[in-house]
N, C-alpha and C positions, 0 to 999 in steps of 0.2 A: 504494500500500500504506500501512501505518500505522507511525507512530513508536511508541516505548515509552510506554504510558499509565500505567505503574505507579509513577512517581516519587511520586505522591500519589494515594491511592485516592479522595480527595475531588474529584479533577479529572475524574471520569467524565463529568459533565454537559458538560465542555468538548468532548467529541466532537461534541455537537450544537451547542453555542453557538459554538465556534471551529473550524469545519470546515477552515479554511485551514491550521491547524496540522498536520492529517493529510495534506492534499494536497501539502504541501511535500516529503514523503518520495518519493524516486524510485520509479517503477513498475518492478517486477522481474517479467518474464513467466516463465511455466513453459514449458519446452521440450517438444517433441512427445513425446519418449520418456517423460518423466515424466507427461505427461497420460495417455498410453496405459496406463502402469503404475498410475496412480491409479484409472482407470476399471475396469481389470481387477481391482484389489484389492477393489473394492466390488461386483463381480459384477453389472453392470448388466443389468436385465431390461426387456423391452419396456413393461411396465406402470409402470416407475419414473418418479418426478418428481424431478429433480435441482435443487438450489439450490447455486450457487457463491457463497460469502460473501467479499466482496472480489474481485469478478470482473475487475477491471482492464479489459483490452481484449476480454474475453468469449471468449477462445480455448477454455477448458474447456467452457463452455456450448455453443458452436458445434460443437466436436468431438463432444460427447455426442449432440447432435441429429443430426449428420451420420452418425455411425457406428452409432448404435443406434435412431434414429428416436423418441427419447423427448422428453417435455416437459422443458425446461430453462430455469431462471431465474437470472439473475445479479443480485446486489445489490452496488452500487458507488456510492460517494458522489461521485466525481469526474465532473462532467457531461461533460467532454471525453472521458473514457474510455467513458462510456455511449454518447455519440454515435458514437464510433469502433466500438464493439461492434455497434451497430445497423446501421451501414453494412456491416460485415464479415458480419453474419448475412444481409443482403440479397444480398450477392455470393455467399455460400455457398448461397443458396436455402433457408434454413431459418427464415426470419423467421416462418413460420406455426407453428413449434414452440417458438420461444424468446421470452423477454422479458427486459428489463433494467430494474431498478428503481433509480432514483437516490434511495437512501434510506440512513439511518443503520442500521448493522448491529444496534444495540442496540434499535431500534424496529421494524425490518422484520418482517413476519409470514412466517415460513418453516415454519410448523407442518404444511403439507401435504407437505413433502419426505419422500421415502423414501430419498433419498441426499443427503448434504451434502458438498461439497468445500470446502477452505479452504487458503489460503496467507497466513497472518497471522502476527503476532508471538506468541510463547508467552504473553505477558501478556494479549494480546487473547483468545487461546483460553481462558485460565482465566476471564476475565471473561464470556465467552459460555457457559461450561460450564453454569451453572445453567439458562439458557434452553434449551440443547440437551437437557438431561436432563428438564426439566419440560414442554417444549412439543412435542417430537418424539414420535412413536409408538414404542412398544417394537419393536425389530427394525430401526429406521432405521439405515442404515450411514453412517458418517462417515469421511472420509479427509483427513488433513492433510499438506501438503507441508512437511517439515523441522521442524515445531514440535509439541511434545506438549501435554498438558493437565494439567500438574502431577501431583498424586497420583492422578489417574484414569489408571491404566495402560492402554495400548493392548491390544486383543485380538490384534492382529497388527502386527509391525514388519517392514519390508522395505527393504533398502538398494539403491540404484541410483546408480552413479557417485558414491559418497561422500555421497549425500543419503538421509536416512531418511524413509520414508513411514509414517504411523501410521494404523491403522484401529481404529475402535471400533464396537460395535453398542449402540444405546440399550437399556439393561436395563429390564425391567418393574419396578415397585415391588412387591416381594414381602414386605418386612419386616412382621412381625406374627404373628398366631395364626390357624391354619387347621385346620378339622376336617371330616372326612367319613367316611361309611361305605364300606368297601371291598367289592369283589366277594366277598371271603371272609367278609363279615358282621361284620368287626371295625370298631371305631371308631378312626380314626387322628387323633391330635392333634399338630399340628406348630407349633413356635415358631421363627421365623426372625429372624436379624439380617442386615443388609445394608449393604455399602459399595460403591457402584457395582455392578459385576457379580459381586462376591465375596459369597457367601451362606454363612452357617453357621447351625446350629440344633440343636434337640433334638426328639425324636419319642417319642410314647407310643402304644401299641397296646392298646386296652381297659384304659387306665389303668396299664399296665405299661411301664416304660422299655424302649425299643428302640434299636438302633444305626442312625444315619443314615449309611449306607455311602457314599452319593453324594448331593450336592446341587449341581447344576451349572446355572447360569442362562445362557442364550444368547438375548438379545432377550426375546421374550415367552414363551419355553419354559423351564420348570424341570424338569429330570430328577432324579428321586428314586429311591434304592434304600434300602429299609428292611429291616433284619434283626432278627427277633425271636429270643428265646432258645430257642424250641421249634421253629424252622424251619431246615431244611437250606440253603435258598436264600433270598436276599433278594427281597422283592417289588419289582418295577420298575414305576414309574408316572410319568406326565408330567402336569404342570399347565400349561395354556395360558392366558395372561393376555391374549391378543390381542383377543378379542371383548369381554370384560368384566373389567376389572381387579379388581373386587370379588367376582366370581363366576367364578373360572377353571374352564375345562373340564378334566375329569379323564379320563385314558386309562390303562388297565391293559395290561400286557404279560406 
């Protein structure tokens, strides 16, 4: 695992230049009950690709492949742990499903992940946060054992045996101005502000101010309820940013 990187922000490059500094920290494995809880929390599907960042001996990767038959990749800097993980995967007969990358967490490409698991320090989580938010697809689920991500609040927290598990869903980037013609023939104009998954904004309908009753972002899905002054019920609609972040799909209900 990793020691605390944050004594000096300028030492970030030391992760690559002085890897021994990080390998000196004792490896702390995740027990089976916590692994099961982590994988349950992110709701593993057969089509998922899992990346475990700081994979250690590979037990999360191997368990995910064994129990769910999914593709799973571990990223680990310690070559001894990588070798151990590969041997264990062979014994578990999942070597065709798993891979272990002896790489720097801050340089490894994990953009194809639909699930990310982590057991790192909170400071390392915060340093990884920009890459997670910018490189992972909206809707990707993340679960962290014991450590949070600073001011990015978790979507779900769950305690098990005195240890907290944190789950996040990567939010689509929705901040900005959006305009469309509704099924009612009206022109909707929406201005949104965003911090992580929290979104606020204002809406106009045919240039008249309206009330944004609901504005809820969950991954690539933005649920909206818009109430005009001359309507008894709010209009409910969903913008989906999954296929095209610049041209979301609109669905009315």
